[in-house]
Structures are given as structure tokens and as C-alpha cells.
VMD Tcl script that draws the C-alpha trace (Angstrom):
set ca {
  {96.05 200.61 177.66}
  {96.89 198.02 174.67}
  {94.14 195.90 173.26}
  {95.20 191.76 173.90}
  {96.12 189.73 171.81}
  {93.12 187.36 172.04}
  {90.50 190.20 172.07}
  {89.66 192.19 168.75}
  {88.04 195.72 168.91}
  {84.19 195.99 168.60}
  {83.38 199.03 166.26}
  {80.03 198.74 166.10}
  {77.25 198.14 168.81}
  {77.39 194.42 169.95}
  {72.96 195.24 169.19}
  {73.35 195.73 165.47}
  {72.39 192.70 163.48}
  {72.71 191.73 160.12}
  {69.45 192.45 157.54}
  {68.01 190.39 155.37}
  {68.16 193.35 152.17}
  {71.47 193.84 152.16}
  {73.30 192.04 149.52}
  {74.70 192.52 146.49}
  {74.06 189.92 143.45}
  {76.48 189.13 140.61}
  {76.35 186.54 138.29}
  {78.74 186.76 135.41}
  {77.64 185.26 132.17}
  {79.35 182.22 131.17}
  {81.65 181.74 128.22}
  {79.18 179.71 126.11}
  {76.44 182.95 125.94}
  {79.47 185.24 125.95}
  {79.82 184.46 121.79}
  {75.73 185.92 121.69}
  {76.35 189.28 123.40}
  {75.59 192.11 120.91}
  {75.48 195.61 121.01}
  {72.09 195.33 120.19}
  {70.39 194.94 124.04}
  {66.94 193.21 122.71}
  {67.22 190.39 120.06}
  {65.79 187.46 120.31}
  {69.38 185.61 119.15}
  {71.34 187.29 121.71}
  {71.97 188.65 125.72}
  {73.80 191.37 127.03}
  {75.70 192.21 129.92}
  {73.93 194.49 131.81}
  {70.89 192.29 131.80}
  {71.85 190.54 134.77}
  {70.61 192.65 137.50}
  {68.76 191.11 140.26}
  {66.85 192.51 143.02}
  {66.83 188.88 145.03}
  {65.16 187.23 147.80}
  {65.46 184.08 149.36}
  {67.70 181.50 150.50}
  {71.37 182.67 150.14}
  {73.41 179.97 152.27}
  {72.32 176.38 151.78}
  {73.03 173.68 154.93}
  {76.54 173.25 155.28}
  {76.87 169.62 156.40}
  {79.69 167.23 157.53}
  {77.70 163.74 158.52}
  {78.73 161.45 161.16}
  {79.95 157.85 160.95}
  {78.76 155.80 163.85}
  {81.30 152.95 165.03}
  {80.70 150.23 167.51}
  {82.68 150.09 170.22}
  {82.28 148.07 173.57}
  {78.85 147.73 173.78}
  {78.31 151.29 172.69}
  {78.38 153.18 169.28}
  {80.19 156.37 169.06}
  {80.50 159.17 166.83}
  {83.26 160.43 164.48}
  {82.95 162.75 161.90}
  {83.11 161.26 158.50}
  {85.38 164.17 156.96}
  {82.96 163.87 153.64}
  {80.61 166.44 152.39}
  {77.45 165.12 150.34}
  {76.86 167.24 147.42}
  {75.36 170.65 148.12}
  {71.44 170.92 147.21}
  {70.58 173.65 144.50}
  {69.81 176.75 145.41}
  {66.85 178.87 144.34}
  {66.99 182.27 144.01}
  {63.63 184.23 144.02}
  {64.06 187.60 141.91}
  {61.64 190.37 140.87}
  {61.59 190.94 137.21}
  {62.61 193.78 135.67}
  {60.56 196.10 133.39}
  {62.36 194.44 130.41}
  {62.33 191.03 131.28}
  {66.50 191.21 130.81}
  {67.16 188.97 133.96}
  {64.09 186.67 133.41}
  {65.82 186.46 128.95}
  {68.88 185.70 130.32}
  {68.06 182.59 132.16}
  {65.95 181.53 129.40}
  {68.71 181.71 126.74}
  {71.48 180.22 129.13}
  {68.51 176.54 129.32}
  {67.87 176.99 126.13}
  {71.50 176.11 125.34}
  {71.15 173.04 127.17}
  {68.23 172.12 125.14}
  {67.10 173.84 122.24}
  {63.01 173.98 121.82}
  {63.07 173.55 118.46}
  {65.67 170.54 117.84}
  {65.70 169.25 121.21}
  {69.18 168.95 121.53}
  {72.11 170.34 123.36}
  {72.62 173.28 121.27}
  {76.21 175.37 121.79}
  {75.32 178.56 119.22}
  {77.89 178.17 116.80}
  {80.79 176.85 118.60}
  {81.68 172.57 118.69}
  {81.78 172.22 122.58}
  {81.36 169.22 124.96}
  {78.21 169.24 126.72}
  {79.92 168.48 129.88}
  {81.81 171.62 129.29}
  {82.73 174.21 132.11}
  {81.96 177.04 129.38}
  {77.92 176.47 130.45}
  {78.63 177.06 133.93}
  {79.76 180.27 135.52}
  {80.49 181.55 139.06}
  {77.64 183.45 140.96}
  {78.98 185.92 143.97}
  {76.70 187.18 146.86}
  {77.76 189.93 149.40}
  {76.38 190.79 152.62}
  {76.96 194.22 153.14}
  {77.19 196.59 156.46}
  {74.57 199.38 157.43}
  {76.77 201.12 155.74}
  {76.76 199.21 152.58}
  {80.23 197.93 152.99}
  {81.30 194.45 151.81}
  {81.38 192.19 154.76}
  {80.97 188.33 153.70}
  {81.21 186.42 150.34}
  {79.29 183.54 149.11}
  {80.92 182.29 146.24}
  {78.68 179.36 144.30}
  {81.43 178.01 141.53}
  {80.78 176.87 138.35}
  {76.63 177.53 139.23}
  {74.43 176.71 136.26}
  {70.45 176.60 136.19}
  {68.68 173.90 136.40}
  {65.17 175.47 135.62}
  {63.27 178.53 135.77}
  {59.95 179.03 137.30}
  {56.68 180.53 135.36}
  {55.62 183.77 135.65}
  {51.95 184.76 136.83}
  {49.82 187.72 135.58}
  {47.16 188.56 137.85}
  {44.86 191.87 137.19}
  {43.76 191.89 140.50}
  {47.69 192.63 141.98}
  {49.46 195.72 140.92}
  {52.76 194.49 142.85}
  {56.24 193.56 141.12}
  {56.29 190.35 139.29}
  {58.32 188.04 140.47}
  {60.13 184.43 139.49}
  {62.72 182.05 140.56}
  {65.05 179.58 139.28}
  {66.93 176.56 140.61}
  {70.70 176.04 139.94}
  {73.26 173.51 140.83}
  {77.05 174.53 141.25}
  {80.52 172.20 142.32}
  {81.15 173.95 145.61}
  {80.32 176.94 148.04}
  {83.08 178.82 149.21}
  {82.04 181.97 152.32}
  {84.87 184.19 153.08}
  {85.18 187.07 155.40}
  {85.55 190.39 154.22}
  {87.79 193.50 156.16}
  {85.90 195.99 157.65}
  {86.72 199.20 158.89}
}
mol new
graphics top color blue
foreach p $ca { graphics top sphere $p radius 0.5 }
foreach p [lrange $ca 0 end-1] q [lrange $ca 1 end] { graphics top cylinder $p $q radius 0.2 }
display resetview
């Protein structure tokens, strides 16, 4: 008997639930830092492509909001959609610092471009780049995975850039993993369902 067109077959138990620890975070180094990429992995003046490997935890999807508009009518107040989106709130990414501090270093260097700690101004390395240029922005993508590690959903944060990097705390009474976080701003969020087998 064929499946009715309005019902899709279920290939897994409806009791299966999405897990919080099933995801992949992909962050492309922005163009403004790519000129500093060197073959040598550890230099104070450079970053490398392999250093952005994050074990993240915390919020992934911000609230989605299209607020209503109130319209007085015949002694009552009705609500209709405003058809507008407010700006997205900044998103916080909590991550585990790797043992060479490479992931921490990339965010630090990214912020250093916006305001050089020694001269106090926008510092676009050796290139003349407008401070509003998209070259300092990058897309951040987080994929949700199923129980077989297949990608099922994609969150694209478009034209993202960090706005702060939180502090690090050492503690000789705590042998756990070192954690840090950064907040980033972005233009848009696009969510896409991915095909599954």
C-alpha cells in the first residue's frame, strides 16, 4: 500500500530525541586574518587554519521573533503581525580551551584587528580596509547531528564577528577542563533542514 502524499514514512522511533551534545561547529577565518596565516602554527603575529576547532556548549539558536502590532478597532484592540524582525541578540558561545590555546588565540587576534592594544585604533594588518568592510566578518555554521552523526539541521549565522572574549580562570583546586566564551554579533540567522536517509 503506497504512503499517502500528506504523510511521510517514519524511519526511526518517534521516541528518539535530539541530544544536546550532537553537533559540529564550523567557523571560517575571516579574510582580514587570512593574510596573517602562516605555515608555522605558533607565532604571535599569525593564526593558522587548523586552530579553529571548538568544543562548544551553550546556546545555539537565539529566540526568533516577529512582534505583533496592536490596532484599535470598534472598542477592542486587535493584534496583527508587524512583518518585521528586530535585530538578533548577540549570541554567546561557550567553549573548551584547547591545550595550546589555539582556539582562544584566534578570537583574540580577531578582536585585536578591531582595536590594536598598543595603538588603540582599527588595525587592518598591512592592508587599507574600511572599518565597515565585510572582510572582518565570517559565517559561523552549526550542524545538528542525529544518533548516527548524520547532519540533520543547519544554523547559519551570516556575517558574524566577535564583540568580546571572556576571561580565563586558573584554579589549582579544580582539575577540570578550562572553559571560556565569546559573544558575537551577526546580520542574519538562516535555519535549514538537511536531507536524512
